C-alpha positions in Angstrom: -7.3 1.6 -25.4 -8.0 0.0 -21.9 -4.3 0.2 -21.2 -4.1 4.0 -22.2 -7.3 4.7 -20.1 -5.7 3.0 -17.0 -2.2 4.5 -17.8 -3.9 8.1 -17.8 -5.5 7.1 -14.3 -9.0 7.8 -15.7 -10.3 4.3 -15.7 -12.7 5.2 -12.8 -15.1 6.7 -15.4 -15.1 3.9 -17.6 -15.3 0.8 -15.3 -18.4 -0.8 -16.6 -17.2 -0.5 -20.3 -13.8 -1.9 -19.3 -15.5 -4.9 -17.6 -17.8 -5.7 -20.4 -14.6 -5.7 -23.0 -12.3 -7.6 -20.6 -15.1 -10.2 -20.0 -15.2 -10.9 -23.7 -11.5 -11.2 -23.7 -11.2 -13.6 -20.8 -13.9 -15.8 -22.6 -11.5 -16.0 -25.7 -8.4 -16.9 -23.4 -10.5 -19.5 -21.7 -11.5 -21.2 -25.1 -7.6 -20.9 -25.9 -8.4 -18.4 -28.6 -6.8 -15.5 -26.8 -3.3 -15.9 -28.4 -4.3 -16.3 -31.8 -3.5 -13.5 -34.1 -1.7 -11.7 -31.1 2.0 -11.1 -30.6 3.8 -11.6 -27.5 3.4 -8.1 -26.4 -0.4 -8.1 -27.0 -0.7 -11.4 -25.1 1.3 -9.9 -22.1 -0.9 -6.8 -22.2 -4.1 -9.0 -22.1 -2.8 -11.1 -19.3 -2.0 -8.2 -17.1 -5.2 -6.2 -17.7 -7.2 -9.5 -17.2 -5.5 -10.5 -13.9 -5.5 -6.8 -12.8 -9.4 -7.3 -13.2 -9.5 -10.3 -11.1 -9.7 -12.9 -13.9 -7.5 -15.9 -13.3 -5.8 -16.3 -16.6 -3.4 -19.2 -16.8 0.4 -18.7 -16.9 0.7 -21.5 -19.4 0.0 -18.8 -22.3 3.7 -18.1 -21.9 5.1 -21.5 -22.1 6.3 -21.2 -25.7 8.2 -17.8 -25.1 11.0 -19.0 -23.2 13.5 -21.6 -24.3 15.2 -23.5 -21.4 18.6 -23.3 -22.9 18.9 -20.1 -24.8 16.5 -17.8 -23.1 13.8 -16.1 -25.3 12.7 -17.6 -28.7 12.4 -15.9 -31.9 13.4 -12.2 -32.1 11.9 -11.4 -28.7 15.2 -10.6 -27.0 15.4 -7.4 -29.0 11.9 -6.2 -28.9 12.1 -3.7 -26.0 8.4 -2.9 -25.9 7.7 -6.7 -25.8 10.2 -7.3 -23.1 8.6 -4.5 -20.9 5.1 -5.8 -21.3 6.1 -9.3 -20.4 8.0 -8.0 -17.5 4.8 -5.9 -16.3 2.8 -9.0 -16.7 5.1 -11.2 -14.5 4.4 -8.9 -11.5 0.9 -10.3 -11.2 2.1 -14.0 -10.5 1.1 -16.0 -7.6 3.1 -18.6 -5.5 4.0 -21.7 -7.6 4.0 -20.1 -11.0 7.4 -21.2 -12.3 6.7 -20.0 -15.9 5.9 -16.4 -14.5 9.1 -16.5 -12.1 11.2 -17.4 -15.1 9.7 -14.7 -17.2 10.3 -12.1 -14.7 14.1 -13.1 -14.1 14.7 -13.3 -17.9 12.9 -10.1 -18.8 14.7 -8.3 -15.9 18.1 -9.6 -17.1 17.7 -8.7 -20.6 16.1 -5.3 -20.2 19.1 -4.3 -17.9 21.4 -5.6 -20.8 19.5 -3.3 -23.2 20.4 -0.1 -21.2 23.5 1.4 -22.6 23.4 4.4 -20.4 22.8 6.8 -23.4 19.6 8.1 -21.5 17.2 7.7 -24.5 13.4 7.8 -23.9 13.4 4.0 -24.6 16.1 3.3 -21.7 14.2 5.7 -19.3 11.1 3.5 -20.1 12.9 0.5 -19.2 14.5 2.0 -15.9 11.0 3.3 -14.9 9.5 -0.2 -15.4 12.3 -2.1 -13.7 12.1 0.1 -10.8 8.5 0.8 -10.5 6.2 -1.9 -12.3 2.7 -0.4 -12.9 0.9 -3.2 -10.8 3.2 -2.4 -7.8 3.3 1.3 -8.1 0.7 4.1 -7.4 -1.6 5.3 -10.2 -0.6 8.8 -9.5 3.0 8.2 -10.2 2.5 5.9 -13.3 0.0 8.2 -15.0 2.5 11.1 -14.9 5.1 8.9 -16.5 2.6 7.6 -19.0 1.7 11.1 -20.1 5.3 12.2 -20.4 6.0 9.1 -22.8 3.0 9.9 -24.8 4.6 13.3 -25.6 8.0 12.1 -26.1 7.0 9.8 -28.8 4.6 12.1 -30.5 1.3 10.0 -29.7 -0.5 13.0 -28.6 -1.6 13.7 -32.1 -3.8 10.5 -32.1 -7.3 12.0 -32.2 -8.9 9.6 -29.7 -5.8 9.9 -27.5 -6.1 13.7 -27.6 -9.7 13.3 -26.1 -8.4 11.0 -23.3 -5.6 13.5 -22.6 -8.2 16.2 -22.2 -10.4 14.1 -19.9 -7.1 13.3 -17.8 -6.4 17.0 -17.7 -9.8 18.0 -16.4 -10.0 15.1 -14.0 -6.6 16.2 -12.4 -7.8 19.8 -12.1 -11.0 18.8 -10.3 -9.2 16.3 -8.2 -6.6 18.8 -7.1 -9.3 21.3 -5.9 -10.9 18.4 -3.9 -7.7 17.2 -2.4 -6.7 20.8 -1.5 -10.0 21.0 0.6 -9.5 17.8 2.2 -5.8 18.8 3.3 -7.2 22.0 5.0 -9.8 20.1 6.7 -7.3 17.6 7.9 -4.9 20.3 9.2 -7.9 22.2 10.9 -8.8 18.9 12.8 -5.1 18.2 13.9 -4.7 21.8 15.0 -7.8 21.6 17.2 -6.8 18.2 18.5 -3.7 19.8 20.1 -1.5 16.6 20.3 1.3 18.2 18.6 1.8 20.6 21.5 1.6 17.7 24.2 4.0 15.5 22.0 6.6 17.8 20.6 9.0 15.0 19.9 6.4 12.9 18.2 5.8 13.2 14.2 3.7 16.2 13.4 3.0 15.1 9.6 -0.8 15.5 8.7 0.0 15.9 5.1 1.9 12.6 5.1 -0.8 10.8 7.1 -3.5 12.1 4.7 -1.4 11.1 1.8 -2.0 7.3 3.0 -5.7 7.9 2.8 -5.5 9.7 -0.7 -3.7 6.7 -2.2 -5.7 3.9 -0.2 -9.1 5.3 -1.3 -8.3 7.0 -4.6 -11.9 7.3 -6.0 -12.9 11.0 -5.8 -16.4 9.8 -4.3 -14.6 8.5 -1.0 -13.7 12.1 0.1 -15.4 11.9 3.5 -14.0 8.3 4.0 -10.4 9.5 3.5 -11.1 12.3 6.0 -12.3 9.8 8.6 -9.5 7.3 7.8 -6.6 10.0 8.3 -7.7 10.2 11.9 -6.8 6.6 13.1 -3.9 6.6 10.8 -2.5 9.8 12.6 -3.0 8.0 15.9 -1.2 4.9 14.7 1.8 7.2 14.1 1.3 9.1 17.5 1.1 5.9 19.6 4.0 4.2 17.8 6.0 7.3 18.9 4.7 7.3 22.5 6.0 3.7 22.6 9.2 4.4 21.0 10.2 7.8 22.2 8.0 8.9 25.2 6.9 6.4 27.5 8.3 4.3 30.4 7.5 0.5 30.2 5.3 0.8 33.4 3.3 3.6 31.9 3.1 1.7 28.4 1.8 -1.3 30.1 -1.0 0.7 32.0 -1.9 2.4 28.7 -2.1 -0.9 27.0 -4.4 -2.3 29.7 -6.7 0.8 29.5 -7.0 0.2 25.8 -7.6 -3.5 26.3 -10.5 -2.9 28.9 -13.2 -2.3 26.2 -16.8 -3.5 27.1 -20.2 -3.5 25.7 -21.2 -0.3 27.4 -18.5 1.4 25.2 -16.5 2.7 28.0 -12.6 2.2 28.7 -11.3 1.8 32.1 -11.4 5.2 33.9 -9.3 4.2 36.9 -6.3 3.2 34.7 -6.6 6.6 32.9 -5.8 8.4 36.4 -2.4 6.6 36.7 -1.2 7.9 33.1 0.8 11.1 32.5 -1.2 14.1 30.7 0.0 13.4 27.3 -1.2 9.8 27.3 -4.6 10.8 28.6 -5.1 13.3 25.8 -3.9 10.7 23.2 -6.4 8.2 24.7 -9.2 10.5 24.8 -8.5 11.3 21.2 -8.6 7.6 20.3 -11.8 7.2 22.1 -13.4 10.1 20.6 -12.4 9.1 16.9 -13.6 5.5 17.7 -16.9 6.8 18.8 -17.5 9.2 15.8 -16.6 6.6 13.2 -18.7 4.0 14.8 -21.6 6.2 15.3 -21.5 7.0 11.4 -21.4 3.3 10.5 -24.3 2.5 12.9 -26.5 5.2 11.3 -25.7 3.9 7.8 -26.0 0.1 8.3 -27.5 -0.5 11.8 -24.4 -2.1 12.9 -22.0 -0.8 15.7 -18.4 -1.6 15.1 -17.1 0.0 18.4 -16.1 -3.4 20.0 -14.4 -4.4 16.7 -12.5 -1.3 16.2 -11.5 -1.2 20.0 -10.2 -4.7 19.9 -7.8 -3.7 16.9 -6.5 -0.9 19.0 -5.9 -3.3 21.8 -4.1 -5.6 19.4 -2.0 -2.8 18.1 -0.9 -1.7 21.5 0.0 -5.2 22.8 2.1 -5.5 19.7 3.9 -2.1 20.4 4.3 -3.3 24.1 6.0 -6.5 23.1 8.4 -4.7 21.0 9.0 -2.1 23.9 9.7 -5.0 26.3 12.0 -6.6 23.9 14.0 -3.5 23.5 14.0 -2.7 26.9 15.5 -6.1 28.0 17.7 -6.6 25.1 15.9 -9.5 23.8 16.3 -10.2 20.1 13.6 -12.4 18.8 13.9 -15.1 15.9 12.6 -14.1 12.6 9.5 -15.8 12.9 8.5 -14.4 16.3 9.6 -10.8 15.0 7.3 -11.1 12.0 4.5 -12.5 13.8 4.4 -9.5 16.0 5.5 -7.2 13.4 2.9 -7.8 11.0 0.3 -6.7 13.8 2.5 -3.6 14.9 2.7 -2.3 11.3 -0.8 -0.9 11.7 -2.1 -2.2 8.5 -4.7 -4.4 10.0 -6.2 -1.7 12.1 -6.2 0.6 9.2 -7.9 -1.8 6.8 -10.4 -2.9 9.4 -11.4 1.0 9.3 -11.4 1.0 5.7 -13.8 -2.1 5.5 -16.2 -0.2 7.7 -16.1 2.9 6.0 -16.3 1.5 2.5 -19.8 0.3 3.6 -19.3 -3.1 2.6 -21.9 -6.0 3.0 -21.6 -6.4 6.8 -22.4 -10.0 7.3 -21.4 -11.8 10.4 -19.0 -14.0 8.3 -17.4 -11.1 6.6 -16.9 -9.3 9.8 -15.3 -12.2 11.6 -13.2 -12.6 8.5 -11.9 -9.2 8.4 -11.2 -9.2 12.3 -9.1 -12.3 11.7 -6.5 -10.4 9.8 -7.1 -12.4 6.6 -4.4 -13.1 3.9 -5.3 -10.1 1.9 -4.5 -7.7 4.7 -1.7 -9.7 6.4 0.2 -9.8 3.0 0.1 -6.0 2.6 1.1 -5.8 6.5 4.1 -8.0 5.6 5.2 -5.8 2.7 5.1 -2.8 4.9 6.9 -4.2 7.9 9.6 -5.5 5.6 10.1 -2.3 3.5 10.1 -0.3 6.9 13.2 -2.6 8.0 15.0 -2.2 4.9 15.8 1.2 6.1 16.9 2.2 9.6 13.4 1.9 10.8 13.4 5.6 11.8 11.2 8.3 10.6 12.3 11.9 10.1 13.2 13.6 13.3 12.3 10.5 15.5 14.9 9.7 18.3 13.4 6.4 19.5 14.9 2.9 19.3 13.3 0.6 16.8 14.3 -3.0 15.7 14.4 -4.6 12.3 13.9 -8.0 10.8 17.5 -7.6 9.2 19.1 -7.5 12.7 17.0 -10.5 13.6 18.0 -12.3 10.5 21.7 -11.8 10.9 21.5 -12.9 14.5 19.8 -16.1 13.4 21.9 -16.7 10.6 25.5 -16.5 11.6 28.0 -15.5 9.0 25.3 -13.8 6.7 26.2 -10.3 5.4 23.8 -7.3 5.4 23.6 -7.5 1.7 22.4 -11.2 2.0 19.8 -10.2 4.6 18.6 -7.4 2.4 18.3 -9.8 -0.5 16.4 -12.4 1.8 14.1 -9.4 2.7 13.3 -8.5 -0.9 12.3 -12.3 -1.6 9.9 -12.1 1.2 8.5 -9.0 -0.2 8.3 -10.7 -3.5 6.3 -13.8 -2.0 4.0 -11.4 0.1 3.0 -9.7 -3.2 2.3 -13.2 -4.8 -0.1 -14.0 -1.9 -1.7 -10.6 -2.2 -2.0 -11.2 -5.9 -3.8 -14.4 -5.4 -6.2 -12.9 -2.9 -7.4 -10.4 -5.5 -8.2 -13.0 -8.0 -11.7 -14.2 -8.6 -13.5 -15.5 -6.5 -12.3 -12.8 -3.9 -13.1 -13.1 -0.5 -14.1 -9.3 -0.4 -15.3 -6.7 -2.9 -13.2 -5.3 -5.7 -13.1 -1.8 -4.0 -11.8 -3.4 -0.8 -9.3 -5.7 -2.7 -8.1 -2.6 -4.4 -7.5 -0.8 -1.4 -5.3 -3.4 0.0 -3.3 -3.2 -3.1 -3.0 0.5 -2.8 -1.7 0.4 0.6 1.0 -1.8 -0.5 1.8 0.2 -3.4 2.0 3.2 -1.2 4.6 1.5 1.1 7.9 2.4 -1.1 6.7 6.1 -1.2 6.5 6.1 2.5 9.6 4.0 3.6 12.4 4.6 0.9 14.6 6.7 3.2 17.8 8.3 1.9 21.1 8.7 4.0 19.7 11.7 5.9 16.6 9.8 7.0 14.4 11.9 4.5 11.9 10.7 2.0 12.9 12.1 -1.4 10.3 10.0 -3.2 7.5 11.4 -1.0 8.7 14.9 -1.2 8.9 14.7 -4.9 5.5 13.3 -5.1 4.0 16.0 -2.9 5.8 18.6 -5.0 4.6 17.2 -8.4 1.0 17.0 -7.0 1.2 20.6 -6.2 -0.5 20.1 -2.9 -0.3 23.3 -0.7 -0.1 23.3 3.1 -2.8 25.6 4.3 -1.7 29.1 5.3 -3.2 29.0 8.7 -1.2 25.9 9.5 2.2 27.5 9.0 
């Protein structure tokens, strides 16, 4: 039942009950009783559900499934549902777990072999799982897929499942109404800000920017936090365009110096501002206003003023953008390590997740603040995933004309004789390792709360939606997602 509740995307309503049940199941596994009376599919399902909840179940429970010489033992190689569940479980591995690595490779190979191309619902289930495993895919995508599967196999006649489907339907209607109201507010804010008129070549995509917030903070109760989060996300995109498309190197250097000049009196350098072109001044003023507004909200809630912390993160982001601008202006091509060290920062993930940390009203101890400011593993892993996914494409957004670099270019320069396909394979391997590090950080004991840990997972899950470009430099996956979500652009924004 837990699997169905999560599959339908309504688990937020049953968190306490789910926690209680999984705690009991975890005790059974710890006492080596978890596998008794359960087949491979059930063991894999329990493993996935427990690890998703932060319970560190050992990979050794799968030791007897694989045979080193022949592959799968018993009749498992023809059990499609069992293989899918094992493949899904393998996605929650951490570094050094060789059994899960082998399990993922073997199930991936066998599931591909079982696809004959006839297009049956079973094959569609296989292809969906291989392309978008549940742990690494957004709930709103997997829940639609899950509901379709229930209807195809006729399970909607199940009485308790009917009740859950009704809850999911009502939940979806209420959520759409809430999201539509948020979208209207975002477009109103963006129109009043006026940056799109000053920066006509920059990205004008408030719907896309708010989609990030919707997926990072999925709980309906976080509506106000989502609206606040969309503002710094939008400026990450705009400032990125300023560095890539608009600014001269001298102007970008001054802009960065102005952002770096924060002090305890909450004022940035006014003299540096006078040297900047109008569009940079307006952008900076928007950044200043947003930072003050968010900081004031947090101060009123917790008595802690994060202004300096947030400004330092903006300074770090601008420095990273400036480094890239200098590289591209001089024709310098960094090595892979140098590129990634800077690229993790220029991804904007740390800045966004720092805002998330404060907006989620976490317990704000000095130790926790210092940890989140240091770009911890749980954040840097998600940043690595974003940076590398971005670089798998052309690293250009829609209608963007600026120059940008990529890890693949650095890899090819550093590894003479390598092909683009080999470089892409290497990138996918690095993404896989980053996911393993992220998985580890989400296991108990977590350095941060479950809500923040889930937000870090969600930003990584959102990445393929935002960076899977087609040959026309469009995002068909995102367009399909928005269409399926039935989100309407406000009439007064057209």
